[in-house]
TIMAR-139163 format. One record per residue (C-alpha): residue in three letters; residue number from 0; x negated, y, z. Coordinates in steps of 0.25 Angstrom, whole numbers, plus 5000, padded with zeros to 4 digits. Example, Ala and Ser with C-alpha at 12.3 -4.5 7.8 and 13.67 -1.06 7.14 Angstrom:
<torpa><resn>ALA</resn><resi>0</resi><east>4951</east><north>4982</north><up>5031</up></torpa>
<torpa><resn>SER</resn><resi>1</resi><east>4945</east><north>4996</north><up>5029</up></torpa>
This chain:
<torpa><resn>MET</resn><resi>0</resi><east>4949</east><north>4809</north><up>4773</up></torpa>
<torpa><resn>ASN</resn><resi>1</resi><east>4953</east><north>4823</north><up>4780</up></torpa>
<torpa><resn>LEU</resn><resi>2</resi><east>4950</east><north>4836</north><up>4774</up></torpa>
<torpa><resn>GLU</resn><resi>3</resi><east>4939</east><north>4840</north><up>4785</up></torpa>
<torpa><resn>ILE</resn><resi>4</resi><east>4931</east><north>4828</north><up>4781</up></torpa>
<torpa><resn>ILE</resn><resi>5</resi><east>4933</east><north>4831</north><up>4766</up></torpa>
<torpa><resn>LEU</resn><resi>6</resi><east>4928</east><north>4846</north><up>4768</up></torpa>
<torpa><resn>ASN</resn><resi>7</resi><east>4917</east><north>4841</north><up>4777</up></torpa>
<torpa><resn>THR</resn><resi>8</resi><east>4912</east><north>4832</north><up>4766</up></torpa>
<torpa><resn>ILE</resn><resi>9</resi><east>4913</east><north>4843</north><up>4756</up></torpa>
<torpa><resn>PHE</resn><resi>10</resi><east>4904</east><north>4852</north><up>4764</up></torpa>
<torpa><resn>ILE</resn><resi>11</resi><east>4894</east><north>4841</north><up>4767</up></torpa>
<torpa><resn>ALA</resn><resi>12</resi><east>4894</east><north>4836</north><up>4752</up></torpa>
<torpa><resn>PHE</resn><resi>13</resi><east>4891</east><north>4850</north><up>4746</up></torpa>
<torpa><resn>PRO</resn><resi>14</resi><east>4880</east><north>4860</north><up>4750</up></torpa>
<torpa><resn>LEU</resn><resi>15</resi><east>4886</east><north>4873</north><up>4756</up></torpa>
<torpa><resn>MET</resn><resi>16</resi><east>4885</east><north>4887</north><up>4750</up></torpa>
<torpa><resn>LYS</resn><resi>17</resi><east>4888</east><north>4900</north><up>4756</up></torpa>
<torpa><resn>VAL</resn><resi>18</resi><east>4899</east><north>4909</north><up>4749</up></torpa>
<torpa><resn>ILE</resn><resi>19</resi><east>4898</east><north>4924</north><up>4752</up></torpa>
<torpa><resn>GLU</resn><resi>20</resi><east>4906</east><north>4935</north><up>4746</up></torpa>
<torpa><resn>THR</resn><resi>21</resi><east>4904</east><north>4950</north><up>4750</up></torpa>
<torpa><resn>ILE</resn><resi>22</resi><east>4912</east><north>4962</north><up>4747</up></torpa>
<torpa><resn>GLN</resn><resi>23</resi><east>4910</east><north>4977</north><up>4751</up></torpa>
<torpa><resn>ILE</resn><resi>24</resi><east>4921</east><north>4984</north><up>4758</up></torpa>
<torpa><resn>ASN</resn><resi>25</resi><east>4922</east><north>4999</north><up>4759</up></torpa>
<torpa><resn>ALA</resn><resi>26</resi><east>4927</east><north>4998</north><up>4774</up></torpa>
<torpa><resn>PRO</resn><resi>27</resi><east>4920</east><north>4998</north><up>4787</up></torpa>
<torpa><resn>ASP</resn><resi>28</resi><east>4915</east><north>4985</north><up>4792</up></torpa>
<torpa><resn>SER</resn><resi>29</resi><east>4923</east><north>4986</north><up>4805</up></torpa>
<torpa><resn>LYS</resn><resi>30</resi><east>4936</east><north>4987</north><up>4798</up></torpa>
<torpa><resn>ILE</resn><resi>31</resi><east>4933</east><north>4975</north><up>4789</up></torpa>
<torpa><resn>TRP</resn><resi>32</resi><east>4928</east><north>4967</north><up>4801</up></torpa>
<torpa><resn>ASN</resn><resi>33</resi><east>4940</east><north>4970</north><up>4810</up></torpa>
<torpa><resn>THR</resn><resi>34</resi><east>4949</east><north>4965</north><up>4799</up></torpa>
<torpa><resn>LEU</resn><resi>35</resi><east>4942</east><north>4952</north><up>4797</up></torpa>
<torpa><resn>LYS</resn><resi>36</resi><east>4939</east><north>4949</north><up>4812</up></torpa>
<torpa><resn>SER</resn><resi>37</resi><east>4954</east><north>4952</north><up>4816</up></torpa>
<torpa><resn>PHE</resn><resi>38</resi><east>4957</east><north>4939</north><up>4808</up></torpa>
<torpa><resn>GLN</resn><resi>39</resi><east>4971</east><north>4945</north><up>4806</up></torpa>
<torpa><resn>ASN</resn><resi>40</resi><east>4979</east><north>4948</north><up>4793</up></torpa>
<torpa><resn>PRO</resn><resi>41</resi><east>4970</east><north>4942</north><up>4782</up></torpa>
<torpa><resn>GLU</resn><resi>42</resi><east>4982</east><north>4944</north><up>4773</up></torpa>
<torpa><resn>ASN</resn><resi>43</resi><east>4978</east><north>4959</north><up>4773</up></torpa>
<torpa><resn>TYR</resn><resi>44</resi><east>4965</east><north>4956</north><up>4766</up></torpa>
<torpa><resn>ILE</resn><resi>45</resi><east>4965</east><north>4942</north><up>4760</up></torpa>
<torpa><resn>PRO</resn><resi>46</resi><east>4974</east><north>4942</north><up>4748</up></torpa>
<torpa><resn>ALA</resn><resi>47</resi><east>4977</east><north>4927</north><up>4748</up></torpa>
<torpa><resn>VAL</resn><resi>48</resi><east>4981</east><north>4928</north><up>4763</up></torpa>
<torpa><resn>GLN</resn><resi>49</resi><east>4997</east><north>4929</north><up>4764</up></torpa>
<torpa><resn>SER</resn><resi>50</resi><east>4998</east><north>4929</north><up>4779</up></torpa>
<torpa><resn>SER</resn><resi>51</resi><east>4990</east><north>4925</north><up>4791</up></torpa>
<torpa><resn>THR</resn><resi>52</resi><east>4992</east><north>4922</north><up>4806</up></torpa>
<torpa><resn>VAL</resn><resi>53</resi><east>4981</east><north>4923</north><up>4816</up></torpa>
<torpa><resn>ASN</resn><resi>54</resi><east>4980</east><north>4916</north><up>4830</up></torpa>
<torpa><resn>GLY</resn><resi>55</resi><east>4970</east><north>4922</north><up>4840</up></torpa>
<torpa><resn>ASN</resn><resi>56</resi><east>4960</east><north>4933</north><up>4839</up></torpa>
<torpa><resn>GLY</resn><resi>57</resi><east>4945</east><north>4934</north><up>4836</up></torpa>
<torpa><resn>GLN</resn><resi>58</resi><east>4936</east><north>4922</north><up>4834</up></torpa>
<torpa><resn>GLY</resn><resi>59</resi><east>4944</east><north>4909</north><up>4835</up></torpa>
<torpa><resn>ALA</resn><resi>60</resi><east>4957</east><north>4915</north><up>4829</up></torpa>
<torpa><resn>THR</resn><resi>61</resi><east>4964</east><north>4907</north><up>4818</up></torpa>
<torpa><resn>ARG</resn><resi>62</resi><east>4972</east><north>4912</north><up>4806</up></torpa>
<torpa><resn>THR</resn><resi>63</resi><east>4981</east><north>4906</north><up>4796</up></torpa>
<torpa><resn>CYS</resn><resi>64</resi><east>4982</east><north>4912</north><up>4783</up></torpa>
<torpa><resn>GLN</resn><resi>65</resi><east>4993</east><north>4909</north><up>4772</up></torpa>
<torpa><resn>VAL</resn><resi>66</resi><east>4985</east><north>4910</north><up>4759</up></torpa>
<torpa><resn>GLN</resn><resi>67</resi><east>4990</east><north>4911</north><up>4745</up></torpa>
<torpa><resn>MET</resn><resi>68</resi><east>4980</east><north>4909</north><up>4734</up></torpa>
<torpa><resn>GLY</resn><resi>69</resi><east>4986</east><north>4908</north><up>4720</up></torpa>
<torpa><resn>ASP</resn><resi>70</resi><east>4998</east><north>4899</north><up>4721</up></torpa>
<torpa><resn>GLN</resn><resi>71</resi><east>4993</east><north>4892</north><up>4734</up></torpa>
<torpa><resn>THR</resn><resi>72</resi><east>4997</east><north>4895</north><up>4748</up></torpa>
<torpa><resn>PHE</resn><resi>73</resi><east>4990</east><north>4890</north><up>4760</up></torpa>
<torpa><resn>ALA</resn><resi>74</resi><east>4986</east><north>4892</north><up>4774</up></torpa>
<torpa><resn>VAL</resn><resi>75</resi><east>4972</east><north>4895</north><up>4779</up></torpa>
<torpa><resn>ASN</resn><resi>76</resi><east>4969</east><north>4893</north><up>4794</up></torpa>
<torpa><resn>GLU</resn><resi>77</resi><east>4956</east><north>4900</north><up>4799</up></torpa>
<torpa><resn>THR</resn><resi>78</resi><east>4949</east><north>4903</north><up>4811</up></torpa>
<torpa><resn>LEU</resn><resi>79</resi><east>4941</east><north>4915</north><up>4815</up></torpa>
<torpa><resn>SER</resn><resi>80</resi><east>4928</east><north>4907</north><up>4818</up></torpa>
<torpa><resn>SER</resn><resi>81</resi><east>4918</east><north>4918</north><up>4821</up></torpa>
<torpa><resn>VAL</resn><resi>82</resi><east>4918</east><north>4933</north><up>4823</up></torpa>
<torpa><resn>ASP</resn><resi>83</resi><east>4906</east><north>4941</north><up>4825</up></torpa>
<torpa><resn>ASP</resn><resi>84</resi><east>4909</east><north>4956</north><up>4827</up></torpa>
<torpa><resn>SER</resn><resi>85</resi><east>4894</east><north>4960</north><up>4827</up></torpa>
<torpa><resn>SER</resn><resi>86</resi><east>4891</east><north>4954</north><up>4813</up></torpa>
<torpa><resn>LYS</resn><resi>87</resi><east>4906</east><north>4957</north><up>4808</up></torpa>
<torpa><resn>SER</resn><resi>88</resi><east>4907</east><north>4942</north><up>4804</up></torpa>
<torpa><resn>LEU</resn><resi>89</resi><east>4917</east><north>4932</north><up>4806</up></torpa>
<torpa><resn>ILE</resn><resi>90</resi><east>4920</east><north>4917</north><up>4801</up></torpa>
<torpa><resn>ILE</resn><resi>91</resi><east>4933</east><north>4912</north><up>4797</up></torpa>
<torpa><resn>THR</resn><resi>92</resi><east>4935</east><north>4897</north><up>4797</up></torpa>
<torpa><resn>LEU</resn><resi>93</resi><east>4945</east><north>4891</north><up>4787</up></torpa>
<torpa><resn>ASP</resn><resi>94</resi><east>4951</east><north>4880</north><up>4796</up></torpa>
<torpa><resn>GLN</resn><resi>95</resi><east>4962</east><north>4876</north><up>4786</up></torpa>
<torpa><resn>ALA</resn><resi>96</resi><east>4962</east><north>4880</north><up>4772</up></torpa>
<torpa><resn>PRO</resn><resi>97</resi><east>4963</east><north>4874</north><up>4758</up></torpa>
<torpa><resn>PRO</resn><resi>98</resi><east>4951</east><north>4865</north><up>4754</up></torpa>
<torpa><resn>PRO</resn><resi>99</resi><east>4940</east><north>4869</north><up>4752</up></torpa>
<torpa><resn>MET</resn><resi>100</resi><east>4941</east><north>4881</north><up>4761</up></torpa>
<torpa><resn>GLN</resn><resi>101</resi><east>4945</east><north>4874</north><up>4774</up></torpa>
<torpa><resn>GLY</resn><resi>102</resi><east>4934</east><north>4874</north><up>4785</up></torpa>
<torpa><resn>LEU</resn><resi>103</resi><east>4926</east><north>4886</north><up>4778</up></torpa>
<torpa><resn>GLN</resn><resi>104</resi><east>4921</east><north>4897</north><up>4786</up></torpa>
<torpa><resn>PHE</resn><resi>105</resi><east>4922</east><north>4911</north><up>4780</up></torpa>
<torpa><resn>LYS</resn><resi>106</resi><east>4912</east><north>4921</north><up>4786</up></torpa>
<torpa><resn>TYR</resn><resi>107</resi><east>4916</east><north>4936</north><up>4785</up></torpa>
<torpa><resn>LYS</resn><resi>108</resi><east>4905</east><north>4946</north><up>4787</up></torpa>
<torpa><resn>ILE</resn><resi>109</resi><east>4905</east><north>4961</north><up>4786</up></torpa>
<torpa><resn>ASN</resn><resi>110</resi><east>4893</east><north>4968</north><up>4782</up></torpa>
<torpa><resn>PRO</resn><resi>111</resi><east>4894</east><north>4984</north><up>4784</up></torpa>
<torpa><resn>SER</resn><resi>112</resi><east>4887</east><north>4993</north><up>4775</up></torpa>
<torpa><resn>ASP</resn><resi>113</resi><east>4886</east><north>5009</north><up>4774</up></torpa>
<torpa><resn>GLN</resn><resi>114</resi><east>4899</east><north>5011</north><up>4766</up></torpa>
<torpa><resn>ASN</resn><resi>115</resi><east>4906</east><north>4997</north><up>4766</up></torpa>
<torpa><resn>SER</resn><resi>116</resi><east>4906</east><north>4983</north><up>4772</up></torpa>
<torpa><resn>GLY</resn><resi>117</resi><east>4902</east><north>4970</north><up>4766</up></torpa>
<torpa><resn>LEU</resn><resi>118</resi><east>4912</east><north>4959</north><up>4769</up></torpa>
<torpa><resn>GLU</resn><resi>119</resi><east>4905</east><north>4945</north><up>4767</up></torpa>
<torpa><resn>ILE</resn><resi>120</resi><east>4913</east><north>4932</north><up>4767</up></torpa>
<torpa><resn>SER</resn><resi>121</resi><east>4905</east><north>4919</north><up>4766</up></torpa>
<torpa><resn>THR</resn><resi>122</resi><east>4907</east><north>4904</north><up>4769</up></torpa>
<torpa><resn>GLU</resn><resi>123</resi><east>4899</east><north>4891</north><up>4766</up></torpa>
<torpa><resn>ILE</resn><resi>124</resi><east>4906</east><north>4881</north><up>4756</up></torpa>
<torpa><resn>PRO</resn><resi>125</resi><east>4901</east><north>4869</north><up>4749</up></torpa>
<torpa><resn>ASP</resn><resi>126</resi><east>4893</east><north>4872</north><up>4737</up></torpa>
<torpa><resn>ASN</resn><resi>127</resi><east>4904</east><north>4872</north><up>4727</up></torpa>
<torpa><resn>PRO</resn><resi>128</resi><east>4906</east><north>4882</north><up>4716</up></torpa>
<torpa><resn>GLU</resn><resi>129</resi><east>4922</east><north>4881</north><up>4716</up></torpa>
<torpa><resn>MET</resn><resi>130</resi><east>4923</east><north>4883</north><up>4731</up></torpa>
<torpa><resn>GLU</resn><resi>131</resi><east>4913</east><north>4894</north><up>4730</up></torpa>
<torpa><resn>GLN</resn><resi>132</resi><east>4921</east><north>4901</north><up>4720</up></torpa>
<torpa><resn>MET</resn><resi>133</resi><east>4934</east><north>4899</north><up>4728</up></torpa>
<torpa><resn>ILE</resn><resi>134</resi><east>4927</east><north>4905</north><up>4741</up></torpa>
<torpa><resn>ARG</resn><resi>135</resi><east>4921</east><north>4917</north><up>4733</up></torpa>
<torpa><resn>GLY</resn><resi>136</resi><east>4935</east><north>4920</north><up>4728</up></torpa>
<torpa><resn>LEU</resn><resi>137</resi><east>4941</east><north>4919</north><up>4742</up></torpa>
<torpa><resn>PHE</resn><resi>138</resi><east>4930</east><north>4928</north><up>4748</up></torpa>
<torpa><resn>THR</resn><resi>139</resi><east>4931</east><north>4938</north><up>4737</up></torpa>
<torpa><resn>MET</resn><resi>140</resi><east>4946</east><north>4939</north><up>4739</up></torpa>
<torpa><resn>ILE</resn><resi>141</resi><east>4944</east><north>4941</north><up>4754</up></torpa>
<torpa><resn>GLY</resn><resi>142</resi><east>4934</east><north>4951</north><up>4752</up></torpa>
<torpa><resn>HIS</resn><resi>143</resi><east>4942</east><north>4959</north><up>4742</up></torpa>
<torpa><resn>GLY</resn><resi>144</resi><east>4954</east><north>4958</north><up>4751</up></torpa>
<torpa><resn>VAL</resn><resi>145</resi><east>4946</east><north>4963</north><up>4763</up></torpa>
<torpa><resn>LYS</resn><resi>146</resi><east>4940</east><north>4974</north><up>4755</up></torpa>
<torpa><resn>GLU</resn><resi>147</resi><east>4954</east><north>4979</north><up>4750</up></torpa>
<torpa><resn>PHE</resn><resi>148</resi><east>4960</east><north>4979</north><up>4764</up></torpa>
<torpa><resn>HIS</resn><resi>149</resi><east>4949</east><north>4988</north><up>4769</up></torpa>
<torpa><resn>GLU</resn><resi>150</resi><east>4946</east><north>4998</north><up>4758</up></torpa>
């Protein structure tokens, strides 16, 4: 049985839940948006990413990130699946990643306010407490990395 069939079976067997993390960043929304939509150099703002290569620009671009988490090193292949400048939102699809993250889509949305910007990161996953905790931890790491990079 191949991995795609197994993952599809998992998604069918469990109801889905939405995981959302939001962090306030003391920086203009345009600055944060330009960083994220460029799809370049995530190692500058995601601590676990050691290096990356990008092929293409804009929607449809692909990226390979070399990731180190604890004592594990692995590659993550991603596609910039959707970019919406008017709503300052984008979707990154994890084409190849360690289970259970393969196939997930991470949505990034920037919500401007008077003094700062809210970065919201979300995805839908099977209703599984361990997976939810792992994804929340990942989103928190990304959010804090983007915050530190821009403040």
